[in-house]
C-alpha positions as CSV (number, residue, x, y, z in Angstrom):
1,M,-57.9,128.3,139.7
2,F,-55.5,130.5,137.7
3,D,-55.3,130.2,134.0
4,L,-52.0,128.7,133.0
5,A,-51.5,130.7,129.7
6,Q,-52.3,133.9,131.5
7,T,-49.9,133.0,134.4
8,I,-47.1,132.4,131.8
9,Y,-47.9,135.7,130.1
10,F,-47.9,137.7,133.3
11,S,-44.6,136.0,134.4
12,K,-42.9,137.0,131.2
13,V,-44.0,140.6,131.5
14,L,-42.9,140.8,135.2
15,M,-39.5,139.2,134.3
16,I,-38.8,142.3,132.2
17,G,-39.3,144.3,135.3
18,A,-37.2,141.9,137.3
19,V,-34.2,142.6,135.0
20,M,-34.6,146.4,135.7
21,T,-35.0,145.7,139.4
22,V,-31.6,144.0,139.5
23,K,-30.0,146.8,137.5
24,I,-31.4,149.4,139.8
25,T,-30.4,147.5,142.9
26,F,-26.8,147.0,141.6
27,G,-26.4,150.6,140.6
28,A,-27.8,152.0,143.8
29,L,-25.7,149.6,145.9
30,I,-22.5,150.7,144.1
31,I,-23.3,154.4,144.8
32,A,-24.3,153.7,148.4
33,I,-21.0,151.8,149.1
34,I,-18.8,154.5,147.5
35,V,-20.7,157.4,149.2
36,G,-21.0,155.6,152.5
37,F,-17.3,154.7,152.8
38,I,-16.2,158.2,151.8
39,M,-18.6,159.8,154.4
40,A,-17.5,157.3,157.0
41,A,-13.8,158.0,156.4
42,I,-14.5,161.8,156.7
43,R,-16.4,161.3,160.0
44,T,-13.7,159.0,161.4
45,Y,-10.4,160.7,160.2
46,S,-11.1,164.2,159.0
47,K,-9.8,167.0,161.2
48,I,-11.7,169.6,159.2
49,R,-14.7,170.6,161.2
50,L,-16.7,172.0,158.2
51,L,-16.4,168.6,156.4
52,E,-17.7,166.8,159.5
53,I,-20.7,169.2,159.7
54,M,-21.5,168.7,156.1
55,V,-21.4,164.9,156.4
56,N,-23.6,165.0,159.5
57,I,-26.2,167.2,157.7
58,Y,-26.2,164.8,154.7
59,V,-26.7,161.7,156.9
60,E,-29.4,163.3,159.1
61,I,-31.4,164.6,156.1
62,F,-31.3,161.4,154.1
63,R,-32.0,159.2,157.1
64,G,-34.8,161.5,158.4
65,I,-36.9,161.9,155.3
66,P,-39.0,159.0,153.9
67,P,-37.4,157.4,150.9
68,L,-40.4,158.0,148.7
69,A,-40.4,161.7,149.4
70,Q,-36.8,161.9,148.5
71,L,-37.4,160.1,145.2
72,F,-40.1,162.6,144.4
73,I,-37.8,165.5,145.2
74,I,-35.0,164.1,143.1
75,Y,-37.1,163.2,140.1
76,F,-39.6,166.0,140.0
77,G,-37.5,168.7,141.9
78,L,-34.5,168.3,139.6
79,A,-36.8,168.4,136.5
80,Y,-38.3,171.6,137.8
81,A,-34.8,173.0,138.1
82,G,-34.1,172.0,134.5
83,V,-32.3,168.7,135.1
84,K,-34.4,166.0,133.6
85,L,-33.5,162.4,134.6
86,E,-34.9,159.2,133.3
87,P,-37.0,157.4,136.0
88,A,-34.5,154.5,136.3
89,T,-31.6,157.0,136.6
90,A,-33.4,159.0,139.3
91,A,-34.2,155.7,141.1
92,V,-30.6,154.6,141.2
93,L,-29.4,158.0,142.3
94,G,-32.1,158.4,144.9
95,L,-31.7,155.0,146.4
96,G,-27.9,155.2,146.2
97,L,-27.8,158.5,148.2
98,I,-30.3,157.2,150.7
99,G,-28.2,154.0,151.1
100,G,-25.0,156.1,151.4
101,A,-26.4,157.8,154.5
102,M,-27.3,154.4,156.0
103,L,-24.0,152.8,155.2
104,T,-22.0,155.7,156.5
105,E,-22.8,154.4,160.0
106,V,-22.1,150.8,159.0
107,F,-18.7,151.7,157.6
108,R,-17.9,154.1,160.5
109,S,-18.5,151.2,162.9
110,G,-16.2,149.0,160.9
111,L,-13.5,151.7,160.9
112,N,-13.8,152.3,164.6
113,A,-13.5,148.6,165.2
114,L,-9.9,148.7,163.9
115,H,-7.1,149.7,166.2
116,F,-6.0,153.2,165.6
117,G,-2.4,152.2,165.6
118,Q,-2.7,150.4,162.3
119,R,-3.2,153.6,160.4
120,E,-0.5,155.3,162.3
121,A,1.9,152.5,161.7
122,A,1.2,152.7,158.0
123,L,1.9,156.4,158.0
124,A,5.1,155.8,159.9
125,I,6.5,153.5,157.2
126,G,5.9,156.1,154.5
127,M,2.4,155.5,153.3
128,T,0.2,158.5,152.5
129,P,-3.2,158.7,154.3
130,M,-4.9,157.5,151.1
131,M,-2.6,154.6,150.7
132,A,-3.1,153.6,154.3
133,L,-6.9,153.8,153.8
134,R,-6.8,151.8,150.6
135,Y,-4.3,149.0,151.5
136,I,-4.6,148.7,155.2
137,I,-7.8,150.1,156.6
138,F,-10.3,149.4,153.7
139,P,-9.7,145.6,153.4
140,Q,-10.1,145.0,157.1
141,A,-13.2,147.3,157.5
142,T,-14.8,145.6,154.5
143,R,-14.4,142.2,156.1
144,I,-16.1,143.5,159.3
145,T,-18.9,145.2,157.5
146,L,-19.7,142.4,155.0
147,P,-22.6,140.9,156.9
148,P,-24.5,144.2,157.6
149,L,-23.7,145.2,154.0
150,G,-25.3,142.0,152.7
151,S,-28.4,142.6,154.8
152,Y,-28.6,146.1,153.4
153,A,-28.4,144.8,149.9
154,I,-31.4,142.5,150.5
155,G,-33.4,145.4,151.9
156,L,-32.4,147.5,149.0
157,L,-33.7,144.9,146.5
158,K,-37.1,144.9,148.2
159,D,-37.1,148.7,148.5
160,T,-36.9,149.1,144.7
161,S,-40.6,148.4,144.8
162,I,-41.2,152.1,145.7
163,V,-39.5,153.4,142.6
164,S,-42.6,152.5,140.5
165,A,-44.0,155.7,142.0
166,I,-41.7,157.7,139.7
167,A,-42.5,155.3,136.7
168,A,-39.2,153.4,136.9
169,P,-40.0,150.2,135.0
170,E,-39.3,147.6,137.7
171,I,-41.4,144.7,138.9
172,M,-44.1,146.7,140.7
173,F,-44.4,149.1,137.7
174,Y,-45.3,146.2,135.4
175,A,-47.5,144.6,138.1
176,R,-49.6,147.7,138.5
177,N,-50.0,148.1,134.7
178,L,-51.1,144.5,134.4
179,V,-53.6,144.9,137.2
180,T,-55.0,148.0,135.6
181,S,-55.5,146.3,132.3
182,T,-56.6,142.8,133.4
183,F,-57.9,143.2,137.0
184,Q,-56.2,140.0,137.9
185,T,-54.9,141.5,141.2
186,T,-54.3,138.4,143.2
187,L,-52.5,136.4,140.6
188,I,-50.3,139.3,139.5
189,Y,-49.2,140.4,142.9
190,I,-48.5,136.7,143.9
191,L,-46.2,136.4,140.9
192,A,-44.5,139.7,141.8
193,A,-44.0,138.6,145.4
194,L,-42.5,135.3,144.1
195,L,-40.1,137.2,141.9
196,Y,-38.9,139.3,144.7
197,F,-38.4,136.2,146.8
198,I,-36.5,134.4,144.0
199,L,-34.2,137.4,143.7
200,S,-33.6,137.9,147.4
201,F,-33.3,134.3,148.5
202,P,-29.8,133.7,147.1
203,L,-28.6,137.0,148.7
204,A,-30.1,135.9,152.1
205,R,-28.1,132.7,151.9
206,V,-24.9,134.6,151.1
207,V,-25.5,136.9,154.0
208,D,-25.9,133.8,156.3
209,R,-22.6,132.4,155.2
210,L,-20.9,135.7,155.7
211,E,-22.3,136.0,159.2
212,R,-21.0,132.5,160.0
213,K,-17.6,133.4,158.7
214,Q,-17.6,136.6,160.6
215,R,-18.2,134.7,163.8
216,A,-15.4,132.3,162.9
217,W,-13.0,135.2,162.3
218,T,-13.8,136.7,165.7
């Protein structure tokens, strides 16, 4: 049996990491959405070949290299080059850029699902390309991509566990420190797993509702 007082203590410590986990997830998600949509718009609408090539290189590199290796390169590589980032900042930047590459394809699919005539009609009534993208294309593409975007957010929340490798103070960082100092491996990792579940379960329900609405829209 697990000691109640010890369980409460471990839970309080892990909750500190849970707060940071949420912050890292939110920050990385914002970066991923912004980068992903910009890259998708370039791949879909740009007529500049060089831009398309650069976007393709970015997507292939960030999708083809393991996330942990990319975090090491960003955290330690930038420090070697004289740019010292805090672990949490490096985690947000790294996961955000990785997610941006993944969401590029998600948003590109959403943009391609819209009839090309909508953009041309917006341009015909005097809108600039940016206005058409902002007021006509983006709202519709967002509705289409909400379910896969929600699924990505759940995966991102769980993937934050790897950032403990660069000492970002999230759940697994505190869990490993507690295991090292107390050797209560089973209890600590069970509590960590429960925290991840508690954080991800509401997101999963939201994704389910979005998927049902998406089926109703179509």
